[in-house]
N, C-alpha and C positions, 0 to 999 in steps of 0.2 A: 187483435182481430184483423184478418186480411181485408184489403180494400175490395169493395164490390167491383165486379167486372161488368162493364156496360157494353152490350153489343152495339156496334155502330153500323147502321144501314148504309150500304154502298151502292153506287150505280156505276155505269160505264160512261166515262167522258170520252167524246169522239173528237179526234183531231183532224182526220181526213181520210180519204179513200185512195188506195194505191193498187197497183197490179200485184196480184198474189205471188207471181213468179219473180218479182224483183229481188235483188239482194238487199233485203230490208235491214236497217241498222238496229243495234241495241241502244235504246234511248230511255231517259227518264223525263217525266213531265210534271204536271201540277202536283204539288205536295210531295215531290220526289218519287211518285209512283212509276213503276216500270210500264213502259209502253208495250202493249201486246197487239197481235195482229189476228183479227177474226176474219176468216176467209169464207167466200161463197162464190162458186162459179167463176173463178179467175180473177176476182177482185177481193180486196181485203180492206177492212176498216182498222185504222190505228186507234187504239183505245187505251184508257188507263182507269184504274179504280179511283173513285172520288166519293167522299162522304156526302150523303144526300142532304145532311143538315147544314152544309156550308157550300151553297151554290157558288160557282166561280164568278168573280167580278172584280177582284182586286187587281191592281196594276201588275203585280208579280205573276198573277195567273195568266194575264194576257201575254206577258213576256215569255212565260213558259210555253204557252200554246204556240206562239210564233216561232220559238226556237225548235220545237218538235217538227212543225210543218216545214220550216226551212231546211232542217236536216233531212227530212224525207225526200225533198226535191233533188237532193244530190244522188239519191239511189234510183231515181226514175220519175215518171210522171206522177203527179199528186193532185187531187182535187181537195183543197182545204174545205173543211166544214165550218159553219158559223161558230164563232167563239161562244162558249157556254152551252153547247149541245150535249145533253146528258140523256142516256137511255137507261132503262131499268137494269138490264143484264145483257150477257152475251147473246142469249136467244133473241132478245129484242133487237140487238144490233143486226143479227142475221135476217130476221123476218120483217122488221119495220124499216130497215135502211137498205141493206144490200139486196134483198129480194125485190122489194117494192120499187126501188129506183135503180135496179141493176142496169138497164139499158141506158138510162140517163148518165150514170157514172161512167159506164164503159165508153160511151161516146165522148164524154169530156176528156177522159184519160187518153183516148186516141187523138183528140184534137191538140192536146198539149204535149204529146210524146215527142221527145227530142227538142223541146222548146222551153225557154225560161222567161221569166219576167224581169225586166230592168226598169227602174224608175228614174226618169230624167226630170231634173228641175233646172229651169233657167230663170235667173233673176238679174235685174238691172243694177248697175252701179249708180245708185240714186242721184248722187251729185252730178255725175257726168250727163245723164239723160235729161235731168231737169235743166241743166245748162244748155243743152241742145234745144230744148223746147223754147226757152226764153230767147235764145239767139235766132231761132227760125221763125218766131211769131212776135213781131213788134208790138202788137196790141197786148199780149201777155206781159212782155217786158215793161211796157208803160204802166200797166196795172200793178205789177209787182213793185215797181219803183214808187208808185203813188201810195201803196199800202204798207210800205216797208216799216214805217215808224208807228203804225197803229198798235195800241196795247194788245197783248195776247188775250184772246177770247172776245174781242170786239166783234159785234154783229154789224158789219158795215156792208152796204150793197156792193161796193167794189171788191171786197174780199169774197163775197158769195160768187160774184161773176168770175173772179179770178179762179176760184176753185172749180167752177163748172167748166171753164175753158181748158184748164190744165187737164181735168179728168177726160174731157172729150178728145183732146189731142193724144193723151197717153193711151186711150183705148184704141185709137187708130194705129198708133205706133206699135202697140202690143200685137195687133193682128198682123201687121207687116213683118215684124221681127220673128213672131212665132212661125210664120210661113218660111222664113229663111232657115230656121232650125229644123223644121219638119221636112223641108225639101232635102236636107242632108240625110235624115234618118229613114225616111219612108221607103227608099229602095232596098233597105237592108232589114226590114221588119215584116212580120206576118200580120200584126194588128196593133192598134193603139187604143188607149182609153184615157180620156181626160180625168185628171184628179183635181180636187179642190185646192185652191190657193188664193191668197189675198195680199193686200198691202201695196203701197205705191211702187215697191221694187219688184213686184210679181210680174213675171213675163209668161211663164209656161210651166205647168207640171203635168206630166203625162206618163202613163204606164206603157211599156213597149213589150210586145210578145215577139221573141227573137229565137230563130233557130240556134241551137247551141254552137254549131260550127261557124256562125257568123258574128258571135259576140265580139271576138277580137277585132274583126273588121269594123264593126260599129264603134267600138272604143277608139280605134285609130282615127276614124273620120271625125268623131266628136272632139278628139284632142286637136286635130287640125283646125276645126271650127273655133274651138276655145281660144286657140292662139290668135286667130284672126280677129276675134271680137272682144278680147280680154279687157280692153279699155272701157267698155260700156256694158258688157254682159258677162255674167258668171254662169258656168255650166257645172252641174253636179249629177253624176250618174252613179246609182247605187244598185246593188244586187250582184249576182242573181238571187231572186227569191221565188217562192212558190207563186203560181199564176193567180193570185187573189182577184185581180181585176178582170179576169177572162173566163170565170167559171160561174158567174151569177145567173140567176133566173132559172125557173123550172126546178123540179125536185123538192124544193122547200128546205134544202140543207145547205147548199153552197152559197 
């Protein structure tokens, strides 16, 4: 007896919105589904079929989503849509996305045309910067020496005070050093957006919106800066990627 065939209900997973007249690439996305382009009035949504009974959420789904969007940005401006956005069918993509928010998407696409996002992370060489703090602040050096031999996990007033003092000094140092880095990049970028970061070695994490024809100039300037500060600061520039940090707000999709 042949196996029963079960119809699987599918929807349209939406990756992003692009210009319809761009040289759009052939791509595969989540679950290996082909990426298609649904057009309306000069803009298009990049979509792929997805089974409704398995909403996206796995790590490999997120990676597939990012790979599609970052491939699209190589063909032209793109507005990434929130990960996990699924509509019922192609008609819903046209009527509930491209028509309703047409002006919103068209405006964002114009804003990012010819521009890409680069992500810059600056982190301290922890041992070097802490040594500077101790050397420049005698009171911290004294507290550090006084508490050096206390057992790990001890709740001693001097340890609490030491931690508070180091934290305060490091916060001021971060502001000053972040300004040094940003003074180099700001003349070469269109916009910036802070990104989350933490840890004692954290200095700066920021998204940069850059004109495509200035990317190399920015890279060269950061290489010069990295060479000048390498003993105490590490710089890492990644991208280009789609402008995830510069298309938020409004529309309900980006």
